[in-house]
N, C-alpha and C positions, 0 to 999 in steps of 0.2 A: 277370352281374356278378362271378362269383367267378372267371371265367377273366381277366377284367381286372385284378383284384387280385392273383392269382397271377403275372401278366406283371409287374406294377409291382414285386412283390417280387423276382422272377427277375433281372429287368434292373436292379434296385437303382435306381429312378427317384427314389425319395425316402427319406429316413430319419426316422423318428419322433423328434421331441425335445421338451423342454419349451418352453411359450412364455415369452418373457421376460416379466417382469410389467409393464412398461412398454409392450407392445406389443398390438394387438389381433389377433384371428385373422380371417382370410379365410376364407369360407365356399367349400364344394364342393358340386357338383352333378352329378347323373348324366345322360350325354346318350345317348339310345337312337337308332339308326339302322337303317334295314332296308335291306341292299344286296341290289340287283336285278342279274340277269343282264340282257344287252341284250335277251332275249326277255319281259323285265319279269317272270319267275318270281323267288321269293325265293332269294338265293344264300346269305345268312346274317345273322343278326342280330348287331349290335355294340352293345357297351355300353362307354362311356368315362367316366372321372372327371376332370371338369375343375375348375379353380380358378375362382372368380367373380371374374376379373381386373378387370372393369369397376370394382368397389369399391377397388382400390387407388389410392393416391396418390403419383405420382412423387416421390422422394426420403425419402418416409416408409415405404411398404411394398416399395420396390425401387429400385435405383438406374439400371438400364439394360434395355432389352427387346431381344432378338435372335430374330427370328421370319423365316426364311427362306421367301420365296415364290415360286414361279416364275410368270412371267406366261404368260399363255395364247399368246402371240404367241411366247415361247421355247419352248413345249412343241409349237407347230407346226413350227417351225424344224427342232426336233430331229427331228421325225416324218419332216418332208421329207426330211432329210439321210441318216436310216435307209433311208428308202425309196429314195432315188437311188442310195446305195451298196450296196442291197441286203443290208444287215446284219442277219442272223437267227439266227447261232450265238454265242451269249453266255454259255455255260456256265462259262467261266472266271472271269467276272464274278459271276455267280451263287455259283459255289464261294466267292470271296473274301468276298462278302457273307455267306455262309452261315457262315463262320468268326466272325463278329462279331455278327450279327443272327440271330434265329430267323427263319425264313421259311418260306414254301410257295411252292413252284414250279407256277405256275399254267399253264405252257406257254406258247405263243405268244399275244401279247397281241391281244385281240378288241375290247376297249371299254377306254376310258380318258377320265377326266374328262367324260363325257357325249358322247364322240367315238367312233365304230365305226371299227376300225382294219382296213383289209381289204389 
């Protein structure tokens, strides 16, 4: 949990402000997840602080929501294209992302969204 709070502060994900007197606070909760390797051994333990968005009311607590989600068909198409073209050296893309985001290079992809990549 300390690591998550450190990253929230480092990435300036949120700013602590006073609650307006005419508004109600929305609760938070910690979500814990165990990330596994393909061999089912523990890779790492993760903790995320999330807002209880289900308690929000459109027009009262928020105006609009944007949550980009990739469909599994899109992921499969992208992986098929990568395999067909033989794309494996993406170091320049990793370097560009590394300038903006804190990242860990895990090497070649072996497991992604429940799919084993070979």
